[in-house]
N, CA and C atoms as an extended XYZ file, in Angstrom:
336
Properties=species:S:1:pos:R:3:atomname:S:1:resname:S:1:resid:I:1 pbc="F F F"
N         0.853       -1.180        0.000 N   MET     1
C         0.000        0.000        0.000 CA  MET     1
C         0.897        1.240        0.000 C   MET     1
N         0.587        2.162       -0.868 N   SER     2
C         1.411        3.364       -0.952 CA  SER     2
C         1.015        4.364        0.124 C   SER     2
N         1.881        5.341        0.352 N   SER     3
C         1.585        6.376        1.339 CA  SER     3
C         0.388        7.221        0.920 C   SER     3
N         0.062        7.220       -0.368 N   LYS     4
C        -1.083        7.997       -0.855 CA  LYS     4
C        -2.379        7.567       -0.184 C   LYS     4
N        -2.522        6.280        0.104 N   ALA     5
C        -3.733        5.785        0.763 CA  ALA     5
C        -3.857        6.339        2.176 C   ALA     5
N        -2.752        6.445        2.859 N   TYR     6
C        -2.777        7.003        4.213 CA  TYR     6
C        -3.077        8.492        4.175 C   TYR     6
N        -2.519        9.163        3.194 N   ILE     7
C        -2.768       10.593        3.038 CA  ILE     7
C        -4.240       10.831        2.732 C   ILE     7
N        -4.812       10.026        1.852 N   LYS     8
C        -6.220       10.168        1.503 CA  LYS     8
C        -7.095       10.007        2.746 C   LYS     8
N        -6.738        9.095        3.621 N   GLY     9
C        -7.495        8.874        4.845 CA  GLY     9
C        -7.416       10.029        5.824 C   GLY     9
N        -6.403       10.850        5.703 N   SER    10
C        -6.240       11.989        6.608 CA  SER    10
C        -6.588       13.325        5.944 C   SER    10
N        -7.080       13.268        4.721 N   LEU    11
C        -7.320       14.484        3.945 CA  LEU    11
C        -8.296       15.444        4.624 C   LEU    11
N        -9.378       14.930        5.170 N   THR    12
C       -10.352       15.797        5.841 CA  THR    12
C        -9.693       16.555        6.980 C   THR    12
N        -8.956       15.857        7.826 N   ALA    13
C        -8.287       16.512        8.958 CA  ALA    13
C        -7.288       17.557        8.473 C   ALA    13
N        -6.555       17.241        7.428 N   VAL    14
C        -5.557       18.172        6.888 CA  VAL    14
C        -6.233       19.437        6.366 C   VAL    14
N        -7.282       19.281        5.592 N   ILE    15
C        -7.997       20.445        5.047 CA  ILE    15
C        -8.553       21.308        6.172 C   ILE    15
N        -9.224       20.682        7.117 N   LEU    16
C        -9.818       21.441        8.218 CA  LEU    16
C        -8.762       22.169        9.029 C   LEU    16
N        -7.643       21.513        9.299 N   LYS    17
C        -6.568       22.139       10.084 CA  LYS    17
C        -5.962       23.326        9.339 C   LYS    17
N        -5.732       23.172        8.040 N   LEU    18
C        -5.186       24.284        7.260 CA  LEU    18
C        -6.126       25.484        7.278 C   LEU    18
N        -7.416       25.233        7.146 N   LEU    19
C        -8.375       26.333        7.172 CA  LEU    19
C        -8.486       26.941        8.569 C   LEU    19
N        -8.340       26.135        9.579 N   GLU    20
C        -8.342       26.659       10.948 CA  GLU    20
C        -7.146       27.600       11.143 C   GLU    20
N        -6.007       27.200       10.631 N   ASP    21
C        -4.782       27.982       10.813 CA  ASP    21
C        -4.693       29.205        9.900 C   ASP    21
N        -5.300       29.122        8.719 N   ASN    22
C        -5.115       30.176        7.714 CA  ASN    22
C        -6.375       30.968        7.395 C   ASN    22
N        -7.462       30.690        8.052 N   GLY    23
C        -8.693       31.432        7.784 CA  GLY    23
C        -9.402       30.912        6.554 C   GLY    23
N        -9.159       31.510        5.430 N   ARG    24
C        -9.783       31.050        4.193 CA  ARG    24
C        -8.705       30.808        3.148 C   ARG    24
N        -8.965       29.826        2.303 N   MET    25
C        -7.984       29.461        1.278 CA  MET    25
C        -8.721       28.985        0.040 C   MET    25
N        -8.073       29.089       -1.101 N   TYR    26
C        -8.627       28.510       -2.325 CA  TYR    26
C        -7.882       27.216       -2.621 C   TYR    26
N        -8.424       26.415       -3.522 N   GLY    27
C        -7.920       25.062       -3.758 CA  GLY    27
C        -6.436       24.959       -4.017 C   GLY    27
N        -5.941       25.710       -4.997 N   TYR    28
C        -4.519       25.629       -5.332 CA  TYR    28
C        -3.656       26.037       -4.136 C   TYR    28
N        -4.122       27.006       -3.390 N   GLU    29
C        -3.399       27.466       -2.195 CA  GLU    29
C        -3.289       26.331       -1.169 C   GLU    29
N        -4.335       25.539       -1.047 N   ILE    30
C        -4.320       24.397       -0.126 CA  ILE    30
C        -3.282       23.375       -0.582 C   ILE    30
N        -3.280       23.041       -1.880 N   THR    31
C        -2.310       22.059       -2.373 CA  THR    31
C        -0.883       22.553       -2.169 C   THR    31
N        -0.653       23.827       -2.408 N   LYS    32
C         0.675       24.414       -2.223 CA  LYS    32
C         1.112       24.361       -0.759 C   LYS    32
N         0.197       24.695        0.132 N   LYS    33
C         0.505       24.731        1.567 CA  LYS    33
C         0.801       23.325        2.098 C   LYS    33
N         0.069       22.334        1.621 N   VAL    34
C         0.315       20.949        2.044 CA  VAL    34
C         1.713       20.524        1.630 C   VAL    34
N         2.056       20.771        0.390 N   LYS    35
C         3.382       20.397       -0.120 CA  LYS    35
C         4.480       21.127        0.654 C   LYS    35
N         4.288       22.424        0.855 N   GLU    36
C         5.278       23.252        1.551 CA  GLU    36
C         5.432       22.837        3.016 C   GLU    36
N         4.317       22.667        3.703 N   SER    37
C         4.344       22.326        5.134 CA  SER    37
C         4.934       20.952        5.406 C   SER    37
N         4.742       20.038        4.455 N   SER    38
C         5.252       18.668        4.631 CA  SER    38
C         6.631       18.484        3.990 C   SER    38
N         7.223       19.588        3.573 N   ARG    39
C         8.529       19.565        2.896 CA  ARG    39
C         8.513       18.602        1.711 C   ARG    39
N         7.393       18.593        0.994 N   GLY    40
C         7.267       17.770       -0.198 CA  GLY    40
C         6.863       16.336        0.065 C   GLY    40
N         6.731       15.954        1.322 N   GLY    41
C         6.394       14.574        1.658 CA  GLY    41
C         4.941       14.222        1.423 C   GLY    41
N         4.104       15.234        1.344 N   MET    42
C         2.685       15.014        1.128 CA  MET    42
C         2.237       15.943        0.015 C   MET    42
N         1.565       15.380       -0.967 N   ARG    43
C         1.034       16.172       -2.076 CA  ARG    43
C        -0.411       15.773       -2.296 C   ARG    43
N        -1.232       16.765       -2.533 N   ILE    44
C        -2.638       16.510       -2.814 CA  ILE    44
C        -2.919       17.027       -4.216 C   ILE    44
N        -3.434       16.158       -5.068 N   ASN    45
C        -3.777       16.622       -6.409 CA  ASN    45
C        -5.236       17.063       -6.441 C   ASN    45
N        -5.585       17.782       -7.496 N   GLU    46
C        -6.929       18.332       -7.612 CA  GLU    46
C        -8.002       17.241       -7.644 C   GLU    46
N        -7.667       16.091       -8.211 N   ALA    47
C        -8.632       14.994       -8.301 CA  ALA    47
C        -9.054       14.484       -6.920 C   ALA    47
N        -8.201       14.636       -5.933 N   ALA    48
C        -8.535       14.244       -4.562 CA  ALA    48
C        -9.087       15.424       -3.767 C   ALA    48
N        -8.518       16.603       -3.998 N   LEU    49
C        -8.875       17.771       -3.187 CA  LEU    49
C       -10.303       18.248       -3.413 C   LEU    49
N       -10.668       18.479       -4.670 N   TYR    50
C       -11.968       19.106       -4.917 CA  TYR    50
C       -13.163       18.247       -4.506 C   TYR    50
N       -13.154       16.937       -4.725 N   PRO    51
C       -14.264       16.139       -4.180 CA  PRO    51
C       -14.340       16.218       -2.649 C   PRO    51
N       -13.180       16.253       -1.998 N   ALA    52
C       -13.166       16.369       -0.530 CA  ALA    52
C       -13.734       17.721       -0.090 C   ALA    52
N       -13.341       18.790       -0.776 N   LEU    53
C       -13.865       20.118       -0.442 CA  LEU    53
C       -15.382       20.168       -0.649 C   LEU    53
N       -15.862       19.621       -1.756 N   HIS    54
C       -17.299       19.630       -2.044 CA  HIS    54
C       -18.070       18.831       -0.990 C   HIS    54
N       -17.488       17.720       -0.549 N   LYS    55
C       -18.122       16.899        0.486 CA  LYS    55
C       -18.216       17.678        1.801 C   LYS    55
N       -17.143       18.371        2.153 N   LEU    56
C       -17.136       19.150        3.396 CA  LEU    56
C       -18.124       20.312        3.330 C   LEU    56
N       -18.292       20.897        2.158 N   VAL    57
C       -19.297       21.954        1.978 CA  VAL    57
C       -20.690       21.362        2.151 C   VAL    57
N       -20.946       20.220        1.516 N   SER    58
C       -22.276       19.598        1.605 CA  SER    58
C       -22.608       19.142        3.021 C   SER    58
N       -21.581       18.836        3.812 N   GLU    59
C       -21.791       18.443        5.214 CA  GLU    59
C       -21.948       19.645        6.136 C   GLU    59
N       -21.802       20.835        5.588 N   GLY    60
C       -21.961       22.046        6.394 CA  GLY    60
C       -20.727       22.417        7.193 C   GLY    60
N       -19.580       21.826        6.868 N   LEU    61
C       -18.348       22.111        7.605 CA  LEU    61
C       -17.573       23.271        7.002 C   LEU    61
N       -17.784       23.508        5.710 N   LEU    62
C       -17.118       24.607        5.016 CA  LEU    62
C       -18.150       25.468        4.320 C   LEU    62
N       -17.798       26.727        4.137 N   GLU    63
C       -18.591       27.621        3.311 CA  GLU    63
C       -17.687       28.207        2.253 C   GLU    63
N       -18.281       28.668        1.174 N   THR    64
C       -17.494       29.199        0.062 CA  THR    64
C       -17.841       30.654       -0.192 C   THR    64
N       -16.882       31.324       -0.780 N   GLU    65
C       -17.049       32.714       -1.175 CA  GLU    65
C       -16.235       32.890       -2.453 C   GLU    65
N       -16.845       33.428       -3.476 N   SER    66
C       -16.148       33.608       -4.749 CA  SER    66
C       -15.735       35.058       -4.932 C   SER    66
N       -14.547       35.232       -5.481 N   GLU    67
C       -14.011       36.558       -5.781 CA  GLU    67
C       -13.309       36.495       -7.124 C   GLU    67
N       -13.241       37.628       -7.766 N   ILE    68
C       -12.498       37.686       -9.022 CA  ILE    68
C       -11.064       38.098       -8.705 C   ILE    68
N       -10.120       37.284       -9.176 N   ALA    69
C        -8.688       37.550       -8.986 CA  ALA    69
C        -7.999       37.305      -10.313 C   ALA    69
N        -7.249       38.276      -10.765 N   ASP    70
C        -6.548       38.164      -12.055 CA  ASP    70
C        -7.498       37.807      -13.194 C   ASP    70
N        -8.703       38.375      -13.154 N   GLY    71
C        -9.666       38.147      -14.213 CA  GLY    71
C       -10.372       36.805      -14.165 C   GLY    71
N       -10.134       36.033      -13.112 N   ARG    72
C       -10.760       34.712      -12.964 CA  ARG    72
C       -11.512       34.644      -11.654 C   ARG    72
N       -12.545       33.826      -11.642 N   VAL    73
C       -13.286       33.614      -10.402 CA  VAL    73
C       -12.520       32.623       -9.549 C   VAL    73
N       -12.268       33.013       -8.324 N   ARG    74
C       -11.553       32.139       -7.383 CA  ARG    74
C       -12.497       31.836       -6.217 C   ARG    74
N       -12.638       30.557       -5.914 N   LYS    75
C       -13.523       30.140       -4.828 CA  LYS    75
C       -12.696       29.902       -3.568 C   LYS    75
N       -13.024       30.642       -2.521 N   TYR    76
C       -12.359       30.506       -1.232 CA  TYR    76
C       -13.214       29.636       -0.310 C   TYR    76
N       -12.541       28.825        0.480 N   TYR    77
C       -13.194       27.955        1.445 CA  TYR    77
C       -12.822       28.406        2.849 C   TYR    77
N       -13.786       28.360        3.757 N   SER    78
C       -13.516       28.671        5.156 CA  SER    78
C       -14.412       27.799        6.030 C   SER    78
N       -14.019       27.673        7.285 N   LEU    79
C       -14.759       26.841        8.228 CA  LEU    79
C       -16.057       27.510        8.658 C   LEU    79
N       -17.089       26.716        8.804 N   THR    80
C       -18.319       27.181        9.434 CA  THR    80
C       -18.161       26.952       10.945 C   THR    80
N       -19.146       27.363       11.686 N   LYS    81
C       -19.119       27.111       13.129 CA  LYS    81
C       -19.055       25.606       13.399 C   LYS    81
N       -19.857       24.854       12.653 N   LYS    82
C       -19.856       23.394       12.768 CA  LYS    82
C       -18.485       22.835       12.372 C   LYS    82
N       -17.874       23.417       11.341 N   GLY    83
C       -16.562       22.992       10.875 CA  GLY    83
C       -15.478       23.210       11.912 C   GLY    83
N       -15.583       24.310       12.645 N   LYS    84
C       -14.597       24.600       13.697 CA  LYS    84
C       -14.649       23.537       14.786 C   LYS    84
N       -15.853       23.115       15.143 N   LYS    85
C       -16.001       22.059       16.148 CA  LYS    85
C       -15.461       20.730       15.623 C   LYS    85
N       -15.777       20.437       14.367 N   GLN    86
C       -15.360       19.176       13.763 CA  GLN    86
C       -13.841       19.095       13.600 C   GLN    86
N       -13.205       20.243       13.392 N   THR    87
C       -11.750       20.263       13.215 CA  THR    87
C       -11.052       19.652       14.413 C   THR    87
N       -11.431       20.062       15.602 N   SER    88
C       -10.759       19.525       16.790 CA  SER    88
C       -11.024       18.029       16.940 C   SER    88
N       -12.221       17.568       16.578 N   LEU    89
C       -12.529       16.134       16.645 CA  LEU    89
C       -11.680       15.347       15.647 C   LEU    89
N       -11.554       15.872       14.431 N   GLU    90
C       -10.763       15.199       13.392 CA  GLU    90
C        -9.286       15.150       13.771 C   GLU    90
N        -8.769       16.238       14.297 N   ILE    91
C        -7.353       16.299       14.685 CA  ILE    91
C        -7.088       15.333       15.835 C   ILE    91
N        -7.982       15.324       16.819 N   ASP    92
C        -7.817       14.392       17.947 CA  ASP    92
C        -7.841       12.943       17.472 C   ASP    92
N        -8.744       12.615       16.567 N   ALA    93
C        -8.838       11.243       16.045 CA  ALA    93
C        -7.574       10.876       15.271 C   ALA    93
N        -7.067       11.804       14.479 N   LEU    94
C        -5.850       11.532       13.714 CA  LEU    94
C        -4.643       11.366       14.638 C   LEU    94
N        -4.539       12.204       15.647 N   LYS    95
C        -3.431       12.085       16.611 CA  LYS    95
C        -3.494       10.748       17.343 C   LYS    95
N        -4.697       10.332       17.697 N   GLU    96
C        -4.871        9.047       18.383 CA  GLU    96
C        -4.437        7.894       17.472 C   GLU    96
N        -4.822        7.966       16.202 N   ALA    97
C        -4.436        6.921       15.249 CA  ALA    97
C        -2.922        6.890       15.064 C   ALA    97
N        -2.304        8.066       14.965 N   ILE    98
C        -0.848        8.138       14.804 CA  ILE    98
C        -0.146        7.565       16.034 C   ILE    98
N        -0.651        7.896       17.217 N   ALA    99
C        -0.055        7.377       18.449 CA  ALA    99
C        -0.172        5.851       18.510 C   ALA    99
N        -1.320        5.318       18.117 N   SER   100
C        -1.508        3.866       18.122 CA  SER   100
C        -0.571        3.188       17.126 C   SER   100
N        -0.466        3.758       15.937 N   LEU   101
C         0.449        3.202       14.938 CA  LEU   101
C         1.892        3.267       15.419 C   LEU   101
N         2.236        4.339       16.080 N   SER   102
C         3.591        4.495       16.601 CA  SER   102
C         3.922        3.400       17.612 C   SER   102
N         2.954        3.060       18.450 N   LEU   103
C         3.164        1.982       19.427 CA  LEU   103
C         3.410        0.649       18.733 C   LEU   103
N         2.692        0.416       17.659 N   ILE   104
C         2.846       -0.838       16.923 CA  ILE   104
C         4.172       -0.860       16.162 C   ILE   104
N         4.514        0.243       15.524 N   LEU   105
C         5.713        0.306       14.698 CA  LEU   105
C         7.000        0.438       15.516 C   LEU   105
N         6.891        0.956       16.720 N   ASN   106
C         8.063        1.157       17.577 CA  ASN   106
C         7.823        0.547       18.954 C   ASN   106
N         7.624       -0.755       19.050 N   PRO   107
C         7.267       -1.364       20.331 CA  PRO   107
C         8.338       -1.218       21.415 C   PRO   107
N         9.580       -1.096       21.027 N   LYS   108
C        10.651       -1.004       22.021 CA  LYS   108
C        10.683        0.345       22.721 C   LYS   108
N        10.092        1.365       22.085 N   THR   109
C        10.095        2.696       22.705 CA  THR   109
C         8.850        2.975       23.503 C   THR   109
N         7.879        2.045       23.501 N   SER   110
C         6.654        2.258       24.258 CA  SER   110
C         6.837        1.820       25.711 C   SER   110
N         6.090        2.437       26.581 N   ASN   111
C         6.144        2.103       28.015 CA  ASN   111
C         5.051        1.089       28.307 C   ASN   111
N         5.360       -0.128       28.316 N   GLY   112
C         4.290       -1.058       28.612 CA  GLY   112
C         4.719       -2.415       28.408 C   GLY   112
């Protein structure tokens, strides 16, 4: 299994966290920030990003606002009140999963 599958499973948490930290962002900006923040270790392509963004909008976690930039319409995404609450739940769940995996992958460093 490639690392892409693990990244796909954490995509919701990543998107929500980026929007929590940066306020509002447009799609390309999100892909750039993921690549930059992970020092190139994580990349999200548009084929994965936009369906995830649309799903989060339909769930009421994100809202959109369109603006014209450089003669083009740019859609910005930001967290709703419900999205802000969900962000902390998603981050906590991801941290818990990472901690559990760490225990399995590094049994000699665990206390137990």
